[in-house]
Residue, then its C-alpha position, 0 to 999 in steps of 0.5 A: m725330252l731325251a735326245d736320240h742316241q743319248e745313253c742312260d740308266v733306266v729303271v724297269t717300272a712294268v713288264a708286259p708281253a710286248g716289252t718293258a716300261v722304264h723310267a729315265d731322267g724324269h721321263d717314261g720310256f718303253i723297250d720293245r721286247t726285241k730291243h732287250p737282250s733276253w729276246w736274242s740270248d739267254t739273258p734273264r728277262a727284265a723285272v720290275g726294279d731292274v736297272m739297265r743301260a739303254v740308249v734312246l732310239d726315238g726321243t720324239r715318241t711318247p713314251t720315249r723308245f729305248s734299246a738295251l741291245p749292246s749293238d744299238i748302244r755301240t751304234a749310238r756311241g758312234l753316232r754321238h761322235t758326229e755331233p761335235l763335228a756338226r757344231l764345228c763345221p755346220p752342215p749345208t742348208g737344205d735337204g741332202r740327197a736321199v741315199r738308198w743304203a740297201a743298194v749301196e751295201e749290195a754294191l760295196g759288199i759291206a754295210p757302212p758304219a752308222d757314223y759314216k751314214q750320219l756324216v753323209r746325211t749331215h754333210g753330203g759328199g765333197l770337199f769337207a773343211g777344206v782338207l778332207h774329201l768325203l765320199e758319198p754314194g751316188c754323188p753327182d760328181a763321180t770324184y766323190d762317189v764312194v761306190a766308184r772309188t771303192t771299185e777303183r781302189a780295190e783294183i789299185l790295191a790288188e795290183l800293189w799286192a800282186g806286185g809284192e806289197e805286203r797285205p796288212p794282216e787285218l785283211l788276211e781274214g776271209g771276207t774282209r774288204l776295204a772301202p774308202w770313205g774319204y781322202a786327204e786333199g793333195s796327199g793321195r792318202f785314202l781313209y778306209 
């Protein structure tokens, strides 16, 4: 079985109106038509024999579900970076708290990246590895609540910038916001 977020080259074996049948590493797969770049742009449609880069969306389905969208491939690459961390710092046992990400995104005014969401799903908020405080949406301990800390940090940063502290050039573009996802123990340094 192929693992979710695994990236590989796939060979197109058949094309239908609903999508594209593919073969990868000895496994049959399927790319829904909306998960192929031709659905969203002027990229040519897939043809039998084409080889393309794709990522596993759901390795438990038969056939395995893939995506050839560059955005899904980038997201999967980000999620794969959290896997070694889980091996080094095993997550707590039990089911974590459910997060309603749509409500969090509305409250923050941004969509948190997929790797942050995975980190929260895996570990939850709190002191991580004795060094890093991971902020979590809706954390029962308000100290670790990402929405509350984002509001607090926005006020502090606004005061700094109003007092003459130079704003980083990356934040001069309209609509750019900072949202903290953690802070270092004892240093006062926030990670955005």
